[in-house]
N, C-alpha and C positions, 0 to 999 in steps of 0.2 A: 516590498513588491510594488508599492506606489512609484518608486523611481525606476524600476524595471520597466512598468507599464509605460512610464513616461519617456525613457528612452526608445522602447521599441516605436511609440507613436512617433517621435522624432524622425527615426530611421525610415520608418514608413513614408511620411511627409516627403523627406528629402528624395526617397526612390521614386514617389510620385512625380515631383516636380521634375527630377532629372528626366524621366521617362517621357514626362511631357514635351520638356525642352527638345529631346532627341528626336520625337515624333514630329513637333513642329518643324525643326530643322531639315529631316528627312523630307517632310511634304515640300518645303521651299525648295530643296536642292532636286526633287523630281521635276520641278517646273522650270528649271533652268539647263539649257544645252551649254555646256562649257568646251571650248576649245584653244589651243595655244596656236599662235601664228608667230613662226620663227623670223618672217621678214616683215618690213613695214608695209602698212597700207598707206598708198600714196595721195589718195583723194577718195571722199566719198561722193563725187561728183560722176555719174555714169560716162558722162562724155571723156574723162579721163580713166575709165577703168581698163587699164592697159595690161596690167600685171595680175597673177592669180590672187593674192591676198585681197585687193581691192575688188576683183570680180567677184570674189565669193559673199563679201560683205555687201556689195550692191545687188547682188542676186536675191537677197532677203529683204532690198528696202524698194526695189523698182521692178517695174512690169514694162513690156513693150507690146507690139500688136500680136506677135506671136512667139511660142515659146517651144522648147524640145522636151519630149519625154525622155525615160531612159533609154530607150531604144533608138534615139535621135529622130524620130518621127517629128514632123512639125505638127503642133497643135495650136488651137486657139488660145489667146490670152486675152489682152483688152479687146483685140478684133474677135468677135464671136463667129465670123465667116468672111470670106473672101473670093472673089473671082479674078481669072487671069484671062485677058482676051487672047484671041486665037494665035496671034503673031508673037505672044508672050511678052508685050512690052508694057502692058497697061495693068497695074494691079489695082483692085478696087476693095477696099476694107470696110466693112460694117462693124461698128464698135458697140460694146455693151454699154447699157446706160445705168448701171449700178457700181460703178467703179469712181472711188472717191480718194482725193488727196488725203494724206497724213494730217491731223488736225494741227493748224498753227496759226497764231494771232495774224499772219499775214492775209489771211481769207475774211478778215473782220468779223462781224457778229457771229456768222455761222460756224466760223472756224475751219471750214472745208468747202469744197464743191466738188461737182462731178467732172471727169476728164471728158473733154469735147475734142473732136477732130482737129479744132485750130491749135490744140496743145501739142499734136505731134507735127505739125507745121512749124511752130516754134522750136521743137526740140531738135528737130532736124536741120533746122537753119543754123541752130546752134553749131552744129558739125562742120558746117559749110563756113562759118563766120572766122575770118583771119585773126581778128581781135581774140576771139576765145581760142584760137590754136589748138583746139581739140586733137588728141593724135587718131581718134576714131573716123575722122572725115572720109577716110578711104574707103569707108563701106557704102559711100555714096557716089563713086566714080563711075558708075555706068547708069546714074540717075540723071534725067533730063529736068524733069519738074515733079513737084508734089505739091498739093492743095486739099484744103477741107471744101467738101463739095457742099456740105451742112453739118449739123453738130455731131452727126453720128455717122458720116461716110467720109473717108479719107482716100485719097487716089495718089497713086505714084505712078510715072511714067518713066522708062528706060530708055536710054539712047540706042540700046541693042539688045537683043535676046541675051538674058545671062540666067540660065537654069537653077542657079545656087542662091539666087537673090534672097528666097525666103529664109534661107539658112544665115544670111547675113544680118536679117531683121530679128534673129533670135539673141543676138549679141547684146550686152550690155550698153553698148554705146547707144543704141537705138532706142533707149527707155524713154518714158514720158516723164517730163518736168514741168511744173508750174512757172508761168511767166512772173507771176506776183514777186516768186524769190530774187530774180535778176532785175526786176523794177524798183526794187527797194534799195535805195543806195546804202552801200556799206554792207548789206548782207552777206555773209560768208558760206555760200552755198558748199563749198568744199568740205566744210566742217560741220555743218549745219543742215544736212540733205531733207528734203521734203518729196516723199515718193509715194507710191500706191501699192507696196509690197506687204507681204504677210506680217512684217516686224517694222517697226519705227524706229527712228535714232532716238537715242536717250543720253549717252554720254560717250565722248571719245577723249581720252589723255593720251596723246600720240606717243606711240610705242610703250605704253604703260596698260591701259585697259580701254575696251570699248564695249558697250553695253546696248543691246537693242531691247525694244519691249513689244508685245504682241499688238498687232493692229486690231482692234476689235470689229473694224468696220471693212475687214477684208471680204473680197466678194466670193472667192473660190471655196466649195464646201467637198466634203469627201462623199463617198458613195452612198453612205446614209443620210446625207444632208447636212451632216455637222459642219459648221463654220471652221474653216482653217485659219490659223495653225493653231497645234496642238499646245505647244509650248507657250509661257508666259514670257519668256525671256531667252536671250542668247547672250552669253559672257565670252569676251575673247581677251587672253592675255597676250603679251608679247616678249616670251623668253627667246633670245636671238639662239641659244645653243640647244639643238634639236634633242640630244642626249638629255638635257634637263628637261624638255617637254615630255620626252617619252617616260621619264621617271616620275613626273607627276600624274601621267596617265596611269602608271603601273600602281601609285599610291591612291588611286580613286579621285584624285581632285580634279581631272579632267575626263570629258566622255567619249573623246575622239582623238585618233592621231591618223594623219593621213601620210602614205607612202613609207618607203623604206629607205633608211640612211645607214650608211656603213656603221655608225656608232652603236646602233642598236639591233642590227637585221638579224645577227646570229642569236642575239638574246631572245627574241620572240618567235624566231621560224628555224626549223630544222633544215639542214642541207637540201632537202627534197621540197622545201616550200610550204610545210604543214605549221600549225602553230605548235609550239613547245607544250608539251604535256603540263607542264606548271601553270600555264595561263588558260588551260582548256574551260575551266569552271568561270573565271570571271571575264574573259575577253571574246568577242566574236570577231572573225576575219570575213572581210568582205572583198572579193576579187573581180575582175572583168577586163575586157580589152580598154585599152587607152590609147586615143589617137595621138600617140606621140613616138614618132621615128628618131631613135638615137644614132648618129653618125658622125663619120670622119668626113671632111671637107677639105678638097684641094683649090688652092686660087690659082687659076690655071694662066693668069697673066701677069703672075708674080714674079719675084727675081730667081726663085729656085730652079734650076734646069731640070732636074731629076722628076720632080712631080708633073711637070709639062708634058712628059713622055707617058703615052698610054700604056707602055707596057709595064712601068713601075705601078702605075695605078691599080692594073689589072692584077699585078702580082699581090699586091698588097691585100686587094680583095680576095684573092685566093688562099691566102698564107695564113688562115688561123681558123680555129674550130670554133664558130660562133655558139654551138649548141653546149660546148663544154664550157663556155665562157659564161654562159647565161647560169649554168647548172652550179658553178664553183664560186661565180662572182656576183650573182645575184639571186642565189637560192632557189633558182627556177622561175622567177618573177619576172616573166617575159618570154618572147617568141623570137628565136633566131632569124634575122632579117636574110633569109636566101631567097628573097625576091626583091623588088626594088625599093624605091621611097614611100610608094602607097602602103598603108598598113592595112592588116586585116580587118575586116568589118567595113571597108569602104568599096564602092563601085570602082573598078579598073584594077583592082589587086588581084596579082595571079602571074605577071610577068617573071620569067626564069632569071633568077640571080645568080649569085656566086655560091658554090658548095666549097668545102674545105678540100684543096688539091695542093699538096706540098711541092709534088714533082712539076706540075704545070708552072706554079709560083716560081720555082727554082730555073726552070728553063726560061720564063721570061726574063727574069733577071740576069742570068748569063747572057742572053741575047742583047739585052740593052748595053751591059758591059763591053763585050766584044765590039758592036756597032756604033758605039760612041768613044769607046776608050775610057770612060769614066768607071775605073775600078772600085773606087769607093764612094758611091754617090752621098751627097750631103742631104739627109732629110731630118727636119726638127718639128717635132709633133708638139701642138700646143694645147695645154688643157687646163683644168682648174683642179683644186685637192679633192673634190667629190668625186672625181673620175680617175684619180690617180691609180687606183688598183687596176682598172680596166687598161690604163695607158701601160702601165708596167708588164701586163700579161700581153698585150699586144707587141710590145718591144720584144720581149723575150721570144715569142713565135716567129717574129718578122727575121731575127736574128738566123734563124734555120733555114731562111730564104737566101741567104748571102746580104741580106739590107740590114744596116746598123742605123737605128733610129732613135735619136736624143729626144728626151722628154722634157718638156720646158712647162713649168708650172705657174700658172698665172691666177690672181684674184678675179672672180666672175666677172666683174663689172669690166676690169681690164681687158679681159679676153674677149667679152661682147664688142667693145668699142674695136680693139685690134682686127677682129674678124670683119667689121663693118667696113672698115678703112683700109683694109687690105695690108695690114702690117705683120700678118701672119700667113706662112704659105701652106700648112698643114695643119687642121685644127678639128678639136672636139666639138660637137654642136648636137642639139636636138630641135626638131619642129613639131610643135603641138598643134593640132588643128584649131583655128579659130572657128570654123563652122564645118558641118559634116558634108565636106565634097571634096573629091580627090584633087580638084583645081588647086586647093590649098597647098598641096606639097609639090605639084607640078610648077607651081608659079616660082619655086626656087630657080628654075633652070630656064626661064623665059628671058630672052636677051634684054629686052626693054624693062627688065626689072633689077637691072645691075644696082648693086651695092654702090654708096650708102643710101640712095633713094628708094632702093627695094631690096626685097629678100634675096637676089641672086647673089650670094656672097662668094660663090665658086667663080663668077664671072663666066660661066658656061654661055657658050653661042653656037647655036646648030641652027641652019636654015631650015631644016625639015622639022625639026622641034617647033621650031615657032609657028609653022604653017600649021600644024597639027592641034598645036595649043588655041591657035585663033580660030580653028575650025571647031574646035569643041564648044566656044562661047556661042556659035550659030545653031548648035545641033540641041533640038528640043526632045528628041527620043532618047530616054534614058540608057537604053541597051546599046546604042549607037554611039552614045557619047562616052560610056564606060569602054568601049572598045579603041575609042581614040585615046583615052588615057591609058590603056594597056599598052598601046603602040609606043606613046611618049616615054612610058617607065621603061620600056624594051630598049629603046633608042638610048636613053640615059644610063642604063646598065651597061651597054657595049662601050660607050665614051668612057665610063667611069669617073666622073667628076667628085663623086662621092664614094665612101665605103659605108653603106648601110650595116650598123651593128645588131640592133634589135628593136623589135616594136614593143612597147612598154606594156605592162599591165598596171592598172589602178588597183591599189590595194588600201584598204581602210580597216582600222582597228577600232572597236566600240567596247564601251564596257558591255556586260552580259544584259543589262536592264534596259539598254537602249533597242528601239524598233523604228522601222520606217525610214531608215536613213536612204538605203539604196546605193547605187553607183551607177555612173554613167561614161562612154568612152571619151567624154571632154572633160571629166573629173570635175563637174560642176557641183558645188555644195547646195543642195536643196533642203531646207530644214522645216518647210511648211508641214509636212507629214510625219515628223518624228515626235516619237514617245519614250517617256522614260517610266518604268513601272516603280 
């Protein structure tokens, strides 16, 4: 009997310690937000936050004068208030006095200090410094001067009215950084950032893992006065294969997956875009508009004769069913781009684009062949492997119009470079808004923005378009400016330097115990309000 009691006692003890261990593990797990990044983070310096993986991390580490909410409204950040002069050229920002840089020995005995207006002078000057060569310098292209009036007032003067300017200041490029980090010889700010954000830097082993810890001095609070953020840490892994990242998510090792990849879209979604029943209990899906227009572009001054002809470009626009493409190839995750380049959700949207009309497409092709004598026009479409399914769908549909289109598959980096330098005449591309204003999209067709120096990759040039574009910069009335945007989009649709395919949807999948993540049309990752139960 004694041995039996002893055996039961040992078993109970083992169960107790196992239970405690599991409880402690679960508690720790509930305080860490985990996600995988399939692409590399290039820098943790906000002046170089050009690509999405870096922007996402920098959004946890840094703050600027203003920020966007999930509806893309401009909200206070380090600036608690601001005024704009009647002519729209002078912006005066009043700063909060309770914003501290993350603790670091660079600040001496106190290990930190408050942010002052002069810090913004220093930070914006870095964007203009040719020795820094920051890619974000373009956000200041309409800025004349900026200066600290005193410790808590910062002033920016523009060279001309630019109504979208506050939107530019919400970008991570415009974040505040401490001069001490750059005064210290040999300090590597790229890999050891010091910001003001809700999380602070802990570890970065490039392409392996990145860890951020809660900033206990962060200044923002929730509606009940509780200091943000809620989570103790953020842990990022770097598995390059999206399917492997998705598998980790399904196994409960990650809390979050962003977007749909062909490798797993049918696994998680039904053909109609609903969550597959087997994931309904453990996974939550969050969707919303995404300021991303997927399109095909034509290089109008390239060597290929056919794509220079407007009839061919219009025929290709008419010659496929966008709605069917979205349903079968994107599981309904997107909106058919039967308007122009401006996506839904932005002022200026609403110009009439191309509906599916196979007869009109055939007639345009037949007219081109008859007038030019080119009975078999050569058209090569360049794309990446991620969009091969869409390219092959378009190829089959366009064949019905009398056009034979070849598909040329390139690595993404090669394709991007070829588009910029004009080595491809017909290409798959996308344009994701940097800031919430339609000027973002229309800048792709302004003739002074010719690539490789600017974003006009099609080398579209139209005098009337340029006049409207320049007039929009001077218009401070939102309604009138949006009407100018719509006129520009309509003109672009008529000339057809591009084929708008679809306006994207942002999709996020979280474990069912995650709350407070939200979603926004710029697909920014905001983790300061996230909780895990």
